[in-house]
N, C-alpha and C positions, 0 to 999 in steps of 0.2 A: 504494500500500500504506500502511496506517495504522500509523505508528510514534509512540508516545507515551512520553515518559520523565518521571520525577518524582523529586525529591529534597527533603528537608526537614531542618531543624536546629532546635535549641532547643525553644521552646514548641510549635511545630508538630509536631515529631517526638514529643514527649512526649504530645501530645493523640492522635496516631495510635496510639501504644502503648496509651493508655488506652481508646480507643473502638473500634478496628477489630474486635477479636474479637466484641464485642457486636453490631455492625452485621452482621457475617458470620453470626453465630448466628441473628439475627432475619431473615435473608435479605432485607435491605433492598434490595439491588441488583436481584434478580430480582422482588421485589414492586413496585418502581418500574416496571420494564418490563412487568409484568403489569397495570399501571394500578390498583394497590391504593390506592383513594382514602381509606382509613382511616389512612394513615401519619402524617398531620399533625393528628390529633385530631378529635373529634366536631364541633367548631365549623367545621372546614375541609372537612368531607366533601362538602357540597353543591357547593362551588366546585371542589375538586380533582377531583371526579367528571367535570367537563366541561372540564378543563384539562390532561389528560395525553396528548393526542394527539401531543405532540412526541417521545415515546419511539419512535414508529414513523414519524416524518416522513420519514426518509431513504428508507424503502421505499415509503410511500404516494405520495411526490412523484415517483417514477419515471414515473408516468402523465402527468405534465405535460411531460416533457422534449421529446417529439416535437412537441407543439403549439407550445412556445416556440421551438424551432429552426426550425420551418416558418414561423412568423410573422417571426422574425429575417430569414430569407432573403427573404421577400416584402417586408419593409420596405426591405431593401438594394436590391432590384430597383426599388423606387419612388424610390430616391435618398436614403433616410434613412440617415445616417451618425452621428447623434447622438441619444442617449437622455437625456431629462431625467426624473428621478424626483421626483415631488411626493409628499411624505410626511413624517410627523413621528415622532420617537422610534424605537420598535421597527420601524416600517415603513420607515425610511430608513437606520438605522445599519448593519444587517447587510449589505444589498447594497452600501453604500458600502465596507465593509471587504472584501467578496468581490471587488468590481471593482478596488479599489485594490491589493490583494495580487496579483491576476492581471495588473496592469499594463494594464487596459482602461479606456477613457474612459467615465465615467458622471457626468453632472452631477446633483448632489443638491440639490434646492431644499427645504430643511427650515425655511424661514423665510418670514415675511410682511414682512420688512424691505423697503421700497421699492427700495433700491439693489440688493439681491440679486435681487429679482424682475426688475427692469429688466435687470440683467446677463444673467440667464438668457433673457429674451425677445429680447435684441438680438444673441445669438450664433447665427448660422447657422440662423435660424428655418426657412428653406426646406428644411433637411436634418434637421429635428428631429421626433421623435415623443416623446410624454410617457407615462409610466406613473404613473397616479394610484393610490396605495395607501392604503387606510383600512380597517382591520378592522371597525370599527363602521359605516362608511359615512356617518358624520355628523360627522366632524372638520371644524370650521369652517375652520381654516387651510388644510387640503388642498382643500376645496371652493372656497375663494377662489383658490387657485393654478390649479385646473382652469378656472374661469371666465375668468381672465385669459388663459390660453393659448388657450382656445377662441375668444375674441374676437380675439386677435392672429392666429391662423391664418386666420380668416374675413376679417379686414381685409386680410390679405396675399394674398387670393385662393386660399388653400389649403383644401382640403376638411378641415375640422376633425375630422369624424367618422373620417376615415381615419388620423388621427395621434394618436388618444387610446386608450390601453389601460388597462383598469381591473383592479385587484386588490382584492378585498374578500371578506367572508364571504358565503356564500349567503343570499339573502333579505334582505340589508341594504338600507336605502334607496338606497344608491349602486348596488347590484347591479340592482335593479329599474329605476331611472331610466336607467341606462347601457344596458341592453338595449333599453328603449323608444326611447332616443335613437339607437341604431344605431351605437355606437362600434365601432372596429376589432376589438377583442376584449375579452372579460370573462373573467378567471380567478378562480375561487373557491378560497379557502384553506380549510383544515380549521378549522371553527369551534371545535373542541376544543383549540386551541392559542392561548395568550395572545400578545400582540404581541411581548413581549420574548423569547419562546421560539420565534419564528417564522422563524429564519434558514434552516432547511431546508425551509420551505414555499414556497408561491407568492410570498410577500412577499419572500423572499430571492432566489428563483430567477428570477422573471420579469424584473425589471429587469437583473440581472447577466447572465442568459442572452441577452437581447436586445442587451445591450452587447457581447457577444462572449466571455463566460467559458465555459469547458468545463464546463457544469453536470452532464453525465453523469459525468465523472471526479470532480467534487466530491461527488456523491451516492454514488459507489462507495466513496470513502474514508470517508464518514460512516457507511455501513452496516458497514464493517469496524470502525470505532470502537465502534459500538453492540454488536457481538458481544463486544468486549473488556470493555465496561462491564457487560454483562448476565451477570456472574459473581459469585457470593457467595464472594469470595476476599480474603484479606488483601493480595493484590497489586493489587487493584482501584484504579487511580489516581483514578478519580472519587470513590470513598469517601474516599481519603486527602485529596484536595483539599477535599472538603466538610467533613471533620473539621478540617483546618487553618483553614478560614474561620470555622467556628462552634463548634469544640469545645475551644479552648484554655481553660485555667483558671489564673488568672482570665482572662476573655474579652479577647483582644486585638481590640478592635472597630474599630480603624482599619486597613483593608486597603490598603496601598500597592501598586498594580499598576504595575510598571515594565517598559517595553519595553527589552530588553537583547540585541538581536540575533536575535529570532525570525524576522524577515523578513515578519511579518504587519502590514500597514499599518492602523493605527487600532484594533487589537484591544482595547487597554486601555480605550478609550472605550466600545466595545460591552460589555465585561465590567462596566464601571462601572455602566452603566444596568441591566444584568441584575441585578446584586446590589443596587443601590440601590432599585429598584422591588420587589424580591422580599423584602427584609428591612426592618427598621425599623418593626415593627408591635407593638402591645401593649406598648410601652415597651421593646422588645428589638430588636436588630439590629446590623448592622455597617455602617460607613461606608467605602465604597471611594474611593480617592484615586488619580488618575492622575499619575505622576511619572516622572522619569528615574532610571536605576539609581544615579546618584551625586548625586541631589538631596538637599537637607536632610531632606526627609520620609523618604527611604529610609535615611539614614545616622544619624539622631539617636538611635536606640536607645531610644526611649521605651517604657515598659513596656506601653502599650496598643496598640502598633503591630506588625503583621505585614507583612513585605515579600514579595510574590510577584513573581518575576522571570520574564519571558517570554523564553526563551533559544532559540538555534538547536539543531538536532538534534545537531550535532557539537561543540557548545561544551564546553570544559573548564571546568566550573563549580566554583568554590571558594566555598561558601556562608559568609556571615557568620552570626552567631547570630540565631536567630528569623527565618529566611528559608525560602522555598520557591522552587524552580526547576522550571519545567515547559516541556517542548518538545513540538512536534508540528505537523503540517500544520493549516491553517485549519479544514477540516471536522471533524477530530478534536478540535481545541481547543474549537470551538463546542459540540460534543456533550458533552465532558468538563465544561465550565463550566456548561452547563445542568443536567446530572446532579448536579454538585457543589452547585449552588445548591439543588436539591431536598433533598439530604442535609443541607445547612446548616439549612434550614427545619425539618427533623425534629429536629435537635439543639437548636435554639433554642426549639422548641415554638411555632412560628408557621406561618401558612399562606403559603407562598411564591408562591401563584398569584393571590391577590386583589390589587386595586389601588384601594383606596378613595380615595386622594388624587388619582390620575389621573382617575378618574371625576368626582370633585368639581370638579376644575379645568375639565373639559369643560362641566359643567353651569354653572359660574360664567361661563365665556366666552360660552356661548350666552345666558345671562341678561343679560350686559352689552350684547350686540348687540341683544337684543330690547328693552332699555330705552333704546337710543340716542336722544338727542333729535334733533329735526329740525335740519339744518344751517342756519347763518345764511343770510340772503338773499344770493344771488349765488354760493353755494358748492355748490348742489345737484348740479351736473353735473360737479364736479371729480373725484370718485372718490377716496376715502380708503382707504388700505391700512394696517391696524394694523401697528405696527412693534415689533420686539424686537431686542435686541442681536445683531449679526451673529455667527454661529458658535455661539451658545448653543442647545443642543438641549433640547426640552421632553419 
C-alpha cells in the first residue's frame, strides 16, 4: 500500500501557500497525467510531447513482469546467480537503488575504469549474466562494457549469447544489432520516457527483477502513488514538493537532499541526477547536493539553501527552519520526485525533459574516439580502456 507523508517549514511552507491554489486552479496535476505537452511553454512543446510516457509507466510496465520473471527462472536453472548491469547514468542509478533497498545483489558497472571493469569480470564469471542498458543504443561506454564481457564469456568457454540481455529503445542501433546477434533476450522500453525518468520502465525493472526484486509489488505500489498524485488538490504532495524545489522567493536554488532514516538505499543520489539533469537551463535552475542530515551543508542556514530530509514513515520529525521532510516507500518516492520535478520545471519556466549537455557530451566522446591517433608501435594489441574516477557517475 502506498503511504506518502510530507511536511515543510519556513520558505518552503511559504512558497506552498503562495502557489498551491494557482496550480490546483490550473489543474496542473491532472494535465500532467493527461500528457499536456503545453505546460512548459511553446519552446518545450516538441520535446515534452515525446517525453511524458513516465506518467503511465507503472501501468504500461505490467506487461513486462511475466517475461522478466520467466527469464529470471530460466537463468537460475542455467546456474546464473549473479547479474551485472552495464549502464550509465539514468540506466544504472534507478535499478541500483531498487536492488539495494530490497537487499538483493546487483553488480552495477557504470564505469570504464580498468580496475572496476576487471573486478566485475573476475567475480564468478561462470555464474554471471549481464544486462546491457542504453536508451539510445549508442552509448560508447556501455558498448565497451558489452564487448569486454562478450569476449570474456567466449574465452571462458561460455556461450556469450546466452548470458547477454539487452534493454534499449525500439529501433535503436543496439536493438537491431542485438536481435541479429541472437542475444538471450531484448527488452524494449517506452521511447517516450527520458532516461532519468525511466525507473518504472524496463530500464529499472529488468535488471532488478532478474536480480530477485519483487517487481510486481513494486509496480503495484507505484500505481497507487500515481492515483494519489493525479488529483488537483491542495493536499497533493507532488505539487507541494515541486513548489518547495522551484517556487521559493527568492529562489533557494541549493537543494540539500539528506538521507535521514528513510531506509531507501542511495535514493538521494538518484534524486540528485533527476533534478540536476532536469533543471539548470536558460540560466535558471536548482543545484541538488547530497549530504547527511547533520552535515554542514544541511545545518549552515544559508539563505539560498533548502534542506529536504528523507525520513522513515514512522519518524517523529521536528523540522528546522526552511526544511522539508518526506517519507514513503521507494516506488512512491520515485513517482513523487519525478512528478515534482515536472512541476518545478513549470514554475521555473524551463523544459525539464530536454538534455542538451548530455547529448553534447555523447557527441564529444564519440568525436574523441573517432579522432584517436594510431597507437605507438608495439602497443596495438594491448587494448586500452578509457578511465574515469571510480564511483563518479556520468
